Every structure is written in structure tokens, then in C-alpha cells.
ROTIPA-939421 format. One record per residue (C-alpha): residue in one letter; z, y, x; residue number from 1. Coordinates in steps of 0.001 Angstrom, whole numbers. Example, Ala and Ser with C-alpha at 12.3 -4.5 7.8 and 13.67 -1.06 7.14 Angstrom:
% residues 2
  type       zz       yy       xx  seq
     A     7800    -4500    12300    1
     S     7140    -1060    13670    2
***
This chain:
% residues 692
  type       zz       yy       xx  seq
     M        0        0        0    1
     P     -772     3473     1288    2
     I     1932     5914     2294    3
     L     2123     9536     3242    4
     K     3915     9502     6565    5
     K     6128    12168     7987    6
     H     3852    14246    10146    7
     T     3627    17084    12625    8
     K     2545    20518    11440    9
     S     1756    23794    13094   10
     K     4315    26595    13145   11
     L     2573    28119    10159   12
     S     3602    25248     7935   13
     T     6503    22906     8452   14
     V     7265    21736     4959   15
     H     7500    17982     4412   16
     K     4864    16596     2062   17
     F     4781    13466       -9   18
     S     2155    11598    -2026   19
     R     1911    12785    -5626   20
     N      245    11304    -8650   21
     L    -2455    13612   -10050   22
     L    -1355    13029   -13636   23
     L     2170    14054   -12738   24
     M      876    17131   -10985   25
     S     -821    18267   -14175   26
     M     2174    17390   -16359   27
     F     4793    19056   -14255   28
     S     3035    22009   -12610   29
     L     5038    25177   -13211   30
     P     3917    28798   -13096   31
     M     4633    30744    -9938   32
     I     7179    33508   -10337   33
     G     8310    36094    -7884   34
     Q    12036    35427    -8191   35
     A    13472    31925    -8500   36
     T    15412    31370   -11709   37
     T    18443    29167   -12264   38
     P    17598    25442   -12603   39
     E    18235    24107   -16088   40
     P    18960    20542   -17280   41
     V    16101    18610   -18870   42
     G    17579    16377   -21556   43
     G    21094    15013   -21285   44
     E    22961    13015   -18683   45
     F    22035     9328   -18535   46
     T    23851     6256   -17238   47
     I    22084     4306   -14492   48
     N    24395     1335   -13935   49
     I    26213    -1057   -16219   50
     P    29575      770   -16561   51
     S    32205    -1040   -14502   52
     E    35997    -1258   -14402   53
     Y    35668    -1683   -10634   54
     P    34996     1237    -8294   55
     V    31401     2277    -7682   56
     A    30344     4658    -4937   57
     N    27596     6291    -2919   58
     P    24661     6402    -5348   59
     T    21710     7190    -3098   60
     I    18179     8238    -4056   61
     T    15526     6759    -1744   62
     R    11948     8022    -1999   63
     L     9504     5108    -1699   64
     E     5952     5474     -383   65
     N     4410     5131    -3855   66
     G     6435     8080    -5172   67
     N     8989     5975    -7036   68
     R    12685     6589    -6464   69
     L    15163     3786    -5816   70
     V    18720     4641    -6867   71
     S    21138     2302    -5069   72
     W    24928     2199    -5247   73
     A    27962      232    -4078   74
     D    29214    -1891    -6976   75
     N    32372    -3961    -7502   76
     A    33816    -2208    -4470   77
     D    37346    -2577    -3198   78
     N    39552      508    -3207   79
     M    38268     1616      204   80
     F    34619      774     -588   81
     S    34458    -1421     2510   82
     T    33265    -4532      647   83
     H    30886    -4443    -2279   84
     S    27578    -5614    -3640   85
     L    24554    -3326    -3482   86
     N    22693    -2727    -6736   87
     A    19628     -606    -7435   88
     Q    17445      797   -10213   89
     L    13853     1997    -9844   90
     Y    12615     5271   -11355   91
     T     9068     6574   -11654   92
     P     8021     9756    -9809   93
     D     8781    11791   -12944   94
     G    12270    10344   -13418   95
     F    11784     7553   -15976   96
     K    13558     4217   -15573   97
     S    11283     1387   -14404   98
     G    12356    -2210   -14926   99
     S    15928    -3429   -14804  100
     I    18789    -3299   -12302  101
     S    18291    -5356    -9128  102
     Q    21038    -6771    -6943  103
     L    19966    -6122    -3365  104
     S    22951    -7811    -1735  105
     A    25695   -10121    -2907  106
     A    29385    -9307    -3158  107
     N    31088    -8393      121  108
     K    27775    -7951     1959  109
     G    27210    -4306     1089  110
     G    24376    -2471     2766  111
     K    22405      747     2639  112
     V    18732     1429     1866  113
     V    15974     3059     3913  114
     A    12290     3390     2938  115
     L     9441     2031     5069  116
     D     6027     3354     6009  117
     G     3378     1258     4280  118
     G     5588      416     1299  119
     G     8898    -1145      401  120
     F    12271     -660     2027  121
     L    14992    -2271     4109  122
     T    18640    -2890     3399  123
     V    20836    -2745     6486  124
     S    24477    -3785     6701  125
     I    26887    -4360     9585  126
     Q    28627    -7739     9671  127
     E    31558    -8620    11930  128
     E    31397   -12419    12016  129
     P    30647   -14335    14116  130
     K    29673   -11264    16164  131
     L    28699    -7660    15548  132
     E    25300    -7791    13893  133
     F    22885    -5759    11835  134
     V    21882    -7805     8783  135
     I    18458    -6634     7628  136
     Q    16503    -7636     4522  137
     Q    13040    -6347     3640  138
     F    11927    -5621       43  139
     D     8652    -4609    -1597  140
     N     8121    -1533    -3786  141
     N     9396    -3455    -6830  142
     A    12688    -4401    -5128  143
     N    11607    -8016    -4615  144
     P    12841    -9541    -1324  145
     I    10263   -10340     1343  146
     G    11282   -13361     3384  147
     T    14906   -13958     4282  148
     E    17512   -11733     5877  149
     Q    17433   -11296     9646  150
     R    20398   -10808    11975  151
     F    20404    -8796    15193  152
     D    23073    -8479    17879  153
     I    23991    -4782    17851  154
     F    25226    -4406    21414  155
     N    23607    -7372    23148  156
     G    26536    -7585    25574  157
     Q    26463    -3894    26550  158
     Y    29886    -2820    25237  159
     N    32319    -5663    25730  160
     D    35378    -3578    24825  161
     V    34056    -2679    21369  162
     G    35800    -4358    18477  163
     A    34913    -4714    14825  164
     P    32802    -1861    13490  165
     H    34257      645    11139  166
     R    32815      667     7614  167
     Y    31121     4039     8134  168
     Y    27419     3981     8950  169
     R    24333     5886     7859  170
     L    20547     5306     7936  171
     S    17595     7672     8156  172
     Q    13848     7002     8082  173
     L    11938     8118    11187  174
     P     8167     8434    11728  175
     N     6134     5407    12840  176
     N     8190     2920    10829  177
     K    11403     3380    12746  178
     V    14934     3682    11384  179
     A    17856     5562    12933  180
     V    21326     4110    12366  181
     A    24506     6030    13186  182
     F    27767     4096    13003  183
     V    31418     4095    14017  184
     S    33168     1195    15745  185
     S    36575      560    17276  186
     S    37389       18    20933  187
     Q    40214    -2227    22063  188
     N    42620      727    22247  189
     S    41942     1424    18532  190
     E    40019     4604    19257  191
     K    36752     5165    17476  192
     N    33320     5435    19085  193
     I    30093     6884    17676  194
     F    26868     4943    18315  195
     T    23220     5273    17338  196
     S    20663     2481    17130  197
     I    16905     2648    16637  198
     I    15360     -133    14549  199
     D    11632     -792    14945  200
     A    10505    -1909    11473  201
     N     6852    -2588    12220  202
     E     5342    -6097    12130  203
     N     8353    -7757    13761  204
     I    11670    -6034    13084  205
     A    13619    -5438    16282  206
     I    16510    -3360    17627  207
     E    14804     -982    20024  208
     S    17906      627    21530  209
     T    21620     1329    21024  210
     H    23343     4357    22580  211
     L    26934     5547    22833  212
     V    27130     9095    21477  213
     A    30844     9895    21608  214
     S    33923     7923    22639  215
     S    37654     8255    21995  216
     V    37183     9970    18651  217
     N    40827     9807    17590  218
     I    40307     9789    13845  219
     S    39048     7435    11177  220
     A    35745     9153    11732  221
     G    32782     9127     9420  222
     L    29371    10647     9922  223
     Q    26153    11877     8362  224
     I    22550    11635     9545  225
     T    19239    13280     8653  226
     T    15674    13187     9940  227
     L    14284    16559    10962  228
     Q    10820    17867    10241  229
     D     9722    17421    13859  230
     G    10514    13687    13679  231
     N    13819    13935    15551  232
     F    17164    13258    13867  233
     A    20656    14767    13880  234
     I    24098    13291    13258  235
     L    27348    14978    12210  236
     W    30841    13600    12885  237
     T    34481    14645    13241  238
     S    37145    14275    15917  239
     K    40823    15141    16133  240
     E    42885    16753    18882  241
     H    46563    16817    17970  242
     S    46523    18275    14443  243
     N    43130    19968    14764  244
     V    40091    18381    13137  245
     K    36752    19474    14560  246
     S    33196    18795    13421  247
     H    30410    17999    15884  248
     V    26626    17733    15635  249
     Q    23911    16499    17987  250
     S    20154    15971    17722  251
     F    18107    13090    19157  252
     N    14454    12107    19506  253
     N    13067     8988    17831  254
     Q    14005     6852    20843  255
     G    17645     7851    20392  256
     I    17670    10111    23469  257
     P    19668    13361    23032  258
     V    17631    16524    22466  259
     S    20705    18755    22372  260
     N    24219    18553    23719  261
     A    27035    17561    21375  262
     I    27974    20834    19660  263
     T    31360    21681    18164  264
     V    30477    23351    14881  265
     D    33884    24470    13591  266
     Y    37459    23477    12878  267
     V    37969    21906     9457  268
     D    40964    23236     7513  269
     V    40986    20712     4648  270
     F    41821    17016     4377  271
     L    38861    14773     5176  272
     D    38297    11227     4083  273
     G    36868     9875     7314  274
     E    33581     8739     5774  275
     Y    32654    12280     4746  276
     P    32711    14866     7541  277
     G    30375    17222     5672  278
     T    26623    16937     5287  279
     L    23286    17942     6817  280
     A    20060    19444     5488  281
     T    16676    19932     7148  282
     T    15229    23386     7756  283
     N    11808    24476     8959  284
     D    12898    24525    12602  285
     G    16103    22488    12681  286
     F    19034    21658    10451  287
     L    21869    23086     8375  288
     V    25463    21809     8715  289
     V    27548    22077     5517  290
     L    31340    21755     5835  291
     P    34245    21871     3373  292
     S    36893    24577     3578  293
     K    39862    25913     1630  294
     T    37665    28622      132  295
     G    34566    26578     -647  296
     P    31594    25104     1226  297
     V    30363    26878     4358  298
     A    27196    26297     6390  299
     Y    25820    26829     9890  300
     S    22125    26845    10800  301
     Y    20809    25353    14060  302
     T    17432    24900    15692  303
     S    16301    21346    16417  304
     D    17513    21664    20018  305
     G    20988    22797    18952  306
     Q    20839    26611    19132  307
     L    23022    28370    16547  308
     K    21105    30756    14272  309
     G    23141    33624    12864  310
     S    26734    33371    11688  311
     K    28705    31298     9195  312
     I    27192    31158     5689  313
     E    29555    31300     2713  314
     V    27771    28995      276  315
     Y    30286    29478    -2536  316
     L    33733    31080    -2768  317
     S    35967    28647    -4638  318
     E    39417    28904    -6182  319
     F    40424    25575    -4652  320
     E    39534    23325    -1766  321
     T    36191    21577    -1748  322
     T    35850    17991     -597  323
     A    32997    16602     1428  324
     Q    32548    13665     -974  325
     N    31005    16180    -3374  326
     F    28374    17542     -996  327
     A    24712    16615    -1223  328
     T    21639    18478      -52  329
     T    17892    18388     -423  330
     T    15199    20633     1006  331
     L    12566    21556    -1551  332
     K     8885    21641     -830  333
     D     9000    25448     -911  334
     G    11688    25438     1822  335
     R    14766    26234     -260  336
     I    17867    24112      312  337
     I    19982    22886    -2622  338
     I    23688    22216    -1902  339
     T    26010    20543    -4432  340
     F    29808    20908    -4664  341
     M    32645    20585    -7185  342
     T    34360    23549    -8853  343
     N    36612    23928   -11885  344
     K    33379    24048   -13914  345
     G    32190    20616   -12784  346
     L    29464    19550   -10366  347
     Q    27580    22693    -9373  348
     A    24956    23721    -6825  349
     Q    23608    26719    -4943  350
     A    20110    27232    -3537  351
     L    19719    28864     -121  352
     N    16608    30326     1452  353
     Q    15635    29317     4970  354
     D    17400    32386     6376  355
     G    20683    31393     4709  356
     T    20563    33980     1938  357
     K    21210    32819    -1611  358
     S    18294    32063    -3921  359
     G    19420    32661    -7492  360
     E    22878    32030    -8896  361
     V    25179    29021    -8777  362
     F    24120    26523   -11453  363
     T    25892    23640   -13178  364
     I    24544    20109   -12875  365
     S    27247    18459   -14985  366
     A    30393    19752   -16655  367
     S    31419    16306   -17902  368
     M    33661    15528   -14929  369
     V    35869    18637   -15030  370
     D    38844    16504   -16080  371
     M    37571    13371   -14383  372
     H    40027    11018   -12723  373
     M    39632    11184    -8934  374
     H    37266    14138    -9358  375
     N    36991    14404    -5597  376
     W    35093    11082    -5466  377
     V    31865    12160    -7115  378
     F    29413    11062    -4372  379
     P    26426    13150    -5570  380
     N    22884    12699    -4305  381
     I    19882    14918    -5007  382
     D    16115    14747    -4534  383
     E    13028    16707    -5589  384
     L    10631    14873    -7909  385
     A     7251    16149    -9045  386
     D     6739    19892    -8683  387
     G     9665    21747   -10168  388
     Y    12049    18900   -11014  389
     L    15310    17772    -9412  390
     F    16903    14331    -9788  391
     V    20697    14262    -9290  392
     T    23008    11235    -9334  393
     W    26805    10975    -9086  394
     V    29802     8804    -9993  395
     Y    31622     9568   -13251  396
     T    35037     7966   -13843  397
     H    36421     8201   -17374  398
     Y    39132     6629   -19513  399
     V    38053     4117   -22187  400
     N    40378     1850   -24179  401
     R    43325     2400   -21824  402
     S    41369     1629   -18662  403
     Y    39131     3518   -16281  404
     V    35374     2983   -16426  405
     N    33003     3957   -13623  406
     D    29460     5138   -14344  407
     V    26597     6060   -12063  408
     R    25214     9084   -13905  409
     G    21917    10921   -13560  410
     Q    20458    14270   -14623  411
     L    17029    15879   -14347  412
     L    16792    19644   -13817  413
     K    13824    21971   -13994  414
     V    13493    24512   -11187  415
     D    10761    27063   -10629  416
     T     9043    26459    -7321  417
     K     7164    28800    -5060  418
     L     3630    28130    -3913  419
     V     3358    26636     -440  420
     N       74    26811     1456  421
     G    -1360    23355     1985  422
     V    -3953    20672     1332  423
     T    -2583    17339      101  424
     A    -4466    14054       48  425
     T    -3555    11661    -2763  426
     L    -4137     8069    -1724  427
     P    -4582     5284    -4302  428
     T    -1316     3900    -5644  429
     R    -2854      500    -6394  430
     P    -3710    -2020    -3656  431
     I    -6981    -1426    -1808  432
     F    -8946    -4594    -1087  433
     A   -11787    -5173     1353  434
     G   -15026    -4281     -426  435
     N   -13481    -1635    -2696  436
     I   -14974     1840    -3020  437
     F   -12210     4380    -3617  438
     D   -11578     8128    -3655  439
     I    -9071    10388    -1930  440
     P    -8704    13597    -4005  441
     L    -7646    16701    -2077  442
     S    -5375    19107    -3935  443
     I    -4785    22617    -2647  444
     E    -2281    25366    -3227  445
     G    -1821    28682    -1550  446
     T    -1398    32422    -1696  447
     N    -4202    34924     -972  448
     V    -6625    32218      179  449
     Y   -10141    33451     1020  450
     G   -11554    30696     3245  451
     V   -10749    26987     3605  452
     D   -11794    24491     6275  453
     A   -10767    20834     5824  454
     V   -11670    17851     8002  455
     L   -10639    14256     7327  456
     S   -10927    11634    10049  457
     I   -10118     7936    10243  458
     N    -9121     6077    13386  459
     G   -10581     2682    12475  460
     T   -14030     2481    10898  461
     Q   -13834    -1299    11082  462
     V   -11252    -1065     8255  463
     A   -12622     1807     6131  464
     Q   -15378     4418     6347  465
     F   -16162     7693     4611  466
     S   -19199     7367     2347  467
     D   -19512    10498      195  468
     G   -17808    13710     -836  469
     L   -17849    16648    -3206  470
     Y   -16118    19994    -3725  471
     G   -13764    21012    -6496  472
     E   -13466    24435    -8089  473
     F   -10339    25948    -6524  474
     L   -12780    28415    -4973  475
     P   -15307    28638    -7833  476
     S   -18869    27638    -6948  477
     Y   -20344    30915    -8225  478
     E   -17914    32962    -6101  479
     R   -18238    31158    -2776  480
     L   -20351    30473      267  481
     T   -20629    26722      751  482
     I   -21116    24605     3849  483
     P   -22367    21246     2479  484
     V   -19948    18361     2908  485
     N   -20874    16468     6075  486
     V   -20027    12768     5992  487
     T   -20145    10258     8821  488
     G   -18366     6936     8936  489
     E   -15317     8365    10683  490
     R   -15315    12018     9512  491
     W   -15479    14072     6308  492
     E   -16078    17769     7061  493
     S   -15990    20723     4671  494
     A   -15768    24521     4706  495
     L   -15839    27189     1975  496
     S   -15389    30945     1822  497
     L   -15350    33422    -1011  498
     K   -17891    36236     -967  499
     S   -17817    39875    -1962  500
     P   -16859    41235    -4481  501
     Y   -14536    38325    -5306  502
     K   -10860    38436    -4383  503
     A    -8652    35928    -2571  504
     K    -7169    33156    -4699  505
     T    -3529    32338    -5412  506
     G    -2545    29139    -7200  507
     K    -3185    25407    -7264  508
     G    -6300    23351    -7818  509
     H    -8772    20688    -6717  510
     F   -10368    21377    -3339  511
     G   -12560    18287    -3089  512
     T   -12811    14504    -3082  513
     A   -13602    12144     -217  514
     S   -15073     8733    -1079  515
     L   -14536     5719     1170  516
     I   -15571     2082     1477  517
     A   -12937     -475     2488  518
     T   -14667    -2884     4852  519
     N   -12030    -5203     6346  520
     P    -8282    -5863     6074  521
     G    -6151    -3691     8315  522
     T    -4159     -471     8591  523
     V    -5565     2869     9730  524
     T    -4496     6502     9895  525
     V    -6319     9145     7874  526
     T    -5804    12587     9422  527
     V    -6259    15747     7346  528
     Q    -6798    18943     9359  529
     S    -6870    22073     7214  530
     Q    -6765    25812     7731  531
     F    -6877    28882     5478  532
     T    -7964    32446     6168  533
     D    -7280    35653     4276  534
     E    -9978    38152     3322  535
     N    -9764    39731     6794  536
     G   -10569    36431     8494  537
     Q    -7038    35967     9825  538
     Y    -5584    32461     9808  539
     I    -2689    32197     7354  540
     Y    -2249    28414     7494  541
     Q    -3107    25588     9885  542
     S    -1919    22003     9652  543
     Q    -2581    18435    10692  544
     D    -1179    15761     8386  545
     N    -1346    11990     8858  546
     Y    -1549     9378     6103  547
     T    -1417     5608     6519  548
     L    -4003     3568     4629  549
     T    -3797     -216     4293  550
     V    -6701    -2439     3228  551
     L    -5663    -5903     2072  552
     E    -7417    -9239     2233  553
     S    -8325   -10496    -1216  554
     V    -9758   -13440    -3088  555
     L   -12199   -13011    -5985  556
     I   -11021   -14842    -9100  557
     S   -13667   -15283   -11798  558
     G   -14198   -17155   -15031  559
     S   -15401   -16820   -18613  560
     V   -13989   -16738   -22133  561
     A   -17437   -16770   -23775  562
     S   -16873   -20137   -25471  563
     L   -13845   -18749   -27309  564
     A   -15919   -16138   -29149  565
     P   -19439   -17314   -29994  566
     D   -19910   -14063   -31911  567
     G   -19522   -12117   -28637  568
     D   -16571   -10059   -29904  569
     F   -13943    -9916   -27145  570
     S   -12294    -6701   -28347  571
     N    -8978    -8424   -29115  572
     F    -8952   -10677   -26066  573
     T    -6535    -9851   -23248  574
     I    -6555   -11125   -19671  575
     T    -3998    -9953   -17112  576
     I    -3314   -10689   -13461  577
     N      196    -9917   -12238  578
     G      598    -7672   -15273  579
     E    -2618    -5671   -14746  580
     I    -5350    -5750   -17414  581
     V    -8595    -7462   -16347  582
     K   -11918    -6176   -17704  583
     I   -13946    -8629   -19789  584
     N   -17717    -8180   -19508  585
     P   -19944    -8169   -22645  586
     D   -21017   -11760   -21936  587
     G   -17400   -12945   -21755  588
     S   -17256   -13274   -17985  589
     F   -14576   -11654   -15847  590
     S   -13805   -11233   -12164  591
     V   -10908    -9619   -10350  592
     Q    -9710    -9214    -6785  593
     A    -6230   -10483    -5995  594
     G    -4147   -10151    -2872  595
     I    -2920   -13049     -775  596
     G      118   -14777    -2277  597
     E     1079   -15768    -5802  598
     A    -1175   -14652    -8668  599
     T     -232   -15085   -12332  600
     L    -3006   -14867   -14920  601
     T    -2435   -14713   -18671  602
     F    -4993   -15220   -21446  603
     S    -4528   -14336   -25111  604
     A    -6917   -14149   -28064  605
     P    -6567   -14043   -31874  606
     G    -6104   -17543   -33306  607
     Y    -5164   -19169   -30008  608
     L    -1978   -20000   -28156  609
     S    -1659   -17768   -25116  610
     K    -1948   -19367   -21692  611
     E     -427   -18625   -18298  612
     Q    -1954   -19890   -15068  613
     N     -409   -19558   -11596  614
     I    -2523   -19633    -8444  615
     T    -1424   -19528    -4810  616
     L    -3942   -17646    -2674  617
     S    -4025   -18248     1082  618
     P    -5567   -16245     3951  619
     N    -9279   -16940     4494  620
     Q    -9420   -18782     1182  621
     A   -12727   -19144     -651  622
     N   -13209   -17335    -3950  623
     V   -11804   -19077    -7038  624
     D   -13995   -19849   -10075  625
     L   -11885   -20845   -13074  626
     G   -14950   -21709   -15159  627
     E   -14675   -21610   -18939  628
     I   -11151   -20831   -20081  629
     D    -9895   -23312   -22670  630
     L    -7270   -22142   -25163  631
     V    -5581   -24128   -27943  632
     A    -6721   -23026   -31426  633
     G    -4483   -22783   -34494  634
     D    -2057   -19887   -33873  635
     S    -3151   -17570   -36660  636
     N      -42   -15331   -36688  637
     G      230   -14792   -32919  638
     N     3751   -16186   -32421  639
     D     2605   -18689   -29763  640
     K     3334   -21770   -31859  641
     I     1306   -23661   -34444  642
     D     3349   -24498   -37533  643
     I     3592   -24145   -41296  644
     G     3211   -20372   -41068  645
     D     -281   -20778   -39631  646
     L    -1219   -23309   -42297  647
     T      -29   -20936   -45017  648
     K    -2189   -18155   -43617  649
     L    -5229   -20445   -43390  650
     L    -4814   -21615   -46976  651
     G    -4877   -17990   -48108  652
     A    -8324   -17567   -46567  653
     Y    -9761   -21057   -47112  654
     R   -13415   -21182   -48304  655
     T   -13950   -17477   -47504  656
     T   -16664   -15921   -45364  657
     S   -16695   -12750   -43283  658
     T   -17967   -10774   -46279  659
     D   -15025   -11768   -48496  660
     P   -11922    -9528   -48718  661
     N    -9525   -12434   -48024  662
     Y   -11359   -13527   -44863  663
     S    -9291   -13378   -41645  664
     I   -10767   -13807   -38184  665
     G    -7349   -15068   -37073  666
     V    -7893   -18347   -38948  667
     D   -11632   -18590   -38239  668
     F   -10847   -20562   -35102  669
     N   -14438   -21512   -34265  670
     R   -15721   -17979   -34934  671
     D   -18535   -19070   -37284  672
     N   -17714   -16333   -39843  673
     K   -16271   -18757   -42398  674
     V   -12942   -20511   -42933  675
     D   -13565   -24150   -43783  676
     L   -12752   -27736   -42959  677
     Q   -13589   -27285   -39277  678
     D   -10889   -24635   -38929  679
     L    -8392   -26749   -40877  680
     T    -9181   -29680   -38577  681
     L    -8532   -27601   -35455  682
     L    -5189   -26462   -36873  683
     G    -4260   -30016   -37805  684
     K    -5217   -31379   -34385  685
     N    -2924   -28872   -32651  686
     F     -140   -28704   -35257  687
     G     3291   -28540   -33594  688
     K     2032   -27258   -30250  689
     Q     3300   -24086   -28627  690
     A     2468   -21960   -25618  691
     Q     3706   -23286   -22288  692
***
């Protein structure tokens, strides 16, 4: 499956992009306004989990490569959340529930989730017995496990004095299918140590490196981690000297090598649960550290290499202490940073601009937990969905029938977004098989755009090649000068400019579409280079964005249902493969490409029992011809069994023809436009049968 990878941009544009569905873009596009307004709830709060009498914690929103969101949480946890099962629920890119709850790990195994390039995700947990190990399980985009769990020695004999790991660890997705893990473990003298590991999650999962970050951290220390827009990552942790608690931050490259020194951010003047030292957010050129204080959350902005920018930022002045368990952040596509916290009005949030100034007023996400038991254990998480929508999750503990019940709650909010210059390629969300012809639409948005140059290139023409292209109407055809699209196998080149007397454009639209042919199985990188000019010919935007495209091996499955409808009417016939509808040709034939692995086909038609057929497809397998599909006739009422109800329906239409008002095609089993002895015989022959 294709994925939009984290990529490197020029200094003119450093905002993270992600793949978006075109339908969602049209449904959720919001008008541009000069001043951001306060986000407002869309609908009411909703419950994600099955409410539990046992503690739940750490609901986390993970953005998968296909745009879906996976909400995972610790369930059936002990009081310290150190042992638990890991459950999850999928949501569509626009925030609708998809499928049912999945258990990703069994009780006591725990784990955390991180998305993968190319589709799916990993769960990673730290197990103590028989030795310190990462336990890693891979899943597909539908939360189905791939293979079995794998175990990896964390230290490989490097740190012999390190004892059992502490329960605190965090994951973050890095470019090029790598994962950064930050964790705390104990040394033999009971002091805590901070480590980072890099997991290579490409074809063969491996632990690439493990590094000691800080030793002798004399506190039950927790930490946070985030990936920066330049592909590096930063971690935040706490230490204690006598009675003073200090917070520290450090940035690293994707090999785990320090980019900055360990920086002491500030003293912390409130009680900290060790797992929550504060939180981090990405900025255009670095990161933001958010810490709790007696007067509300405060923040400090740093460059990627650890240089402090400006002074302390008062995010919100509170009447009581804030706790770090209630902090969550997300950086919007337009660059604004949303920070959540608890007040006496419930779970609230404040948006900050990149320079640390406030964008709009404080807004309320949920007021339901004002009187909530253990209100300091809210564990919020927040992510941006399609343009202009936020998805927030948290834990809600309430009293029902003399006992406490724990919910994982969710809320969607609508927020006006600012236009961000850029060209975005939308790759197919369905599998691409060798031999397919497919399109990559290019959407564009920007402010005061006069000229646009966009070049797509592919680094493996043996896997896919460009074949055609056309322009959209973001710059209208009657207002522009056009360089014809130039297409070679490895490049798609385009350039447009407005002409006098027309004015520069501001808004969103369709820039063009590149067509490709998938030739062989494999994975390639599609690079989009784009640049905008204003009406004076000055560059206002330049970027290079990389997308990963995977072409899968397939087997052609074909057959025919012509014999089931001699009249040639297949309008009520349905064929599916793995849940996807298969087209039936006018002559009753069908063919469909299927990926390697298990394929489930279903066949249903009026008057017949439905049929399910499972096929295992192997690499290099020949195409499969199923021939004429044979279904069992006699099910006139469509309940997948042939019984007295079907006989009753046939008797009501017996001796009728297609011109009679009582005629029913559902009991005309041989499709000869009359209900007679032949149809009764077919029903009698199959009486008592049911679908398998």
C-alpha cells in the first residue's frame, strides 16, 4: 500500500504533509479567514472502548499510511498501569468508527503502537524475562497480525549492570521505516538510566543501535519523545537533585546520535508522576517543550540543535496546579500548535502560533470531567484529521451503580485552518497490482500564486512508469500560459503561469493529474518537486516531497455466472473478493486481480443460496479460472436456506409468466420467464439445504 513519507522541505515550507482522500478534501474544506476562530465541537462526545471497571490509560491516536487513525489504549491495567492488555479501534480519516475493537496484545503484555512506512504498524513492548527484550509484533492496516511476535535483546551484553526496565517507554516514527524508542531502566544501585534504541522496521526487523542518554537519574523518571520535521527526534525527561526536580531535553539524528547537548529546560515546581515529565510538540525549525507549573502550563521553544528561542511562554494562567498527565499536543498543517490541559472548566486547549503567541482564545474540549474522580489522570491525545477537524481522546472515570467505570472518550472539533502553500500528491488507497493503470491527482493550495512548476520523478521504471498527464483548473486555462505536460517513463514535467491582466490566485484546487502504468512488483519513491512564484516572478514556495509507491504481485481470477441467468440479466447478482465488489460483464464473465495470500470470493443471486469460496494464492502462481459458477437453486426469499417459506412463495406464483402480476423472478429458478414444474422440481431437489 502506498504511503506519504515524512520528507525534507526547503526553508520556505516545513509543514508535514499526509495523504488525503479527495472526497474528504471536498467534504471538509473550510473557507480561509484572516483570524483563526475558536474550535467548536462537532456532535457530542462518544465512547471508544467497552466501559470497564478496571483502569484504562494512555489512549493514543496513531496516523496510519492510508489516512485511517488507530486509537489504542491500555486496558484492564493494574493501579500503576505497568501490566495491561493493549486494545485498539480503527477510525476513518474523517473520524468515523471502522470495524470493531481489536486486542493487539494479551493481558500483562502491554505495548505501544507506531505506524510504518508502506502500511500497517508495529506494537512494541519491553519484557523482563528471561532477559531484557523488545517484543515486536507487526500488523496490517486493518489491525490483523502479520506473522508472529519477534523478540530482540535490547542491550546485547553492552550494559551488564542494568536491571529490569522501568515501565516508562515511548515510541516515535522516523523516516525510512525506522522507529525511535526512549526508555528508562534501573541500574544495580537502583538509580534510573535513560536509553534510546533505533529499530529498523524494513524487510527484516532489527535493533540498529542502543545508546545511553543519561545515567543516575535519581527519580522514578518518565519521558516523552517526538519526531521533528527534519527527521531527527527529541526526548524529554526529568531528574532530581535533593528536593529539586529538573526537566531535560535532547535531540538526536535517526541513528540515535546526539544533535544537541542535554539541555536543562527548567525546574518543575509541581508534583510529577514519573511517567509524565511534560510533553513535546514539533515546530517548523525544532520543538516546543511544555511543562506543568503551579500557575498553569508553560512552554519553551528550541531549534532542532537545541538553541533556546525567546523566553518562557505562559500557555494558560490557571487557578490551580496543572498535571502533565493532562498535556497533549499536535502541530496543525498550518503550523499552529494545539496544547491541552485541565482547568476547573474541564479539558481545555490553547492554540499557539509558531512564534509562541496565542492564536485565538482558550477553548473547551470536554466539560464532562469537571467533577471526575482522579481528574488528573485524563491522558488526552489529539490529532488533526481532514482539513479543519481535530480528533481528541481521553480517559473519563465516572460513578455508576456504586462503582467507578472507566471510558475512553472521543470528540471531534472543527477549526478554521489557514492556507499553506503546497502541492500534494494523492496516491491510490487501494492495492496497486502489476499491469494496473492508475492516476496520481495533484492538489494545490496557496496564497498569491502566479506561476507553478511541478516535476514528478520515479526512481524505478522497472516497477512503474509515467504514461500520460493533464492539467487542472486551479490556474484557469483561459487565464494562463501553458507549457504542455512532458511525459517520459521516469519524469512528469509541468509549468503554468497566469498572464496579464489576470491576478494571482489564492485558494485550493486541482493542479493536474499524472497517469502511470504499474509494470512489475516492487517499491519505488515518487518525488514531487514544486515551486510557486508571485506576480513579480519571485519564488514564494519551493519544496521536494517523497512518496513511497508499492506495486504488488497479483493473480488473475476469472469465471462466469452466465449459466445462472440465461436471460442475460445480472443486475441483482453480486460477486465480492475480500469484501470488494467485482464487476460482472454483460456476457456474465468476470475477472479480478488479487494479491498473494488468502482470497475469499462470495457469490449471490436471486433464487439461489449464496456461496463462499476460499483460494490460497502463491507467488508466481498461474492465473485461476473458476469456470462456470454453480449455485444451488431454491432460495426464493434470500435467507440462505431452502424451506417451507420458499415453497409458499413459489406456490403464490405457480403457473404465472413474466407478464403476469403475480410472477416473481425469485422463484423462476431456471430464468425461462415462467414458474412451472421445472422450478418446483429444482426447489424439491434442494429442499432442506442451506448456504455453507
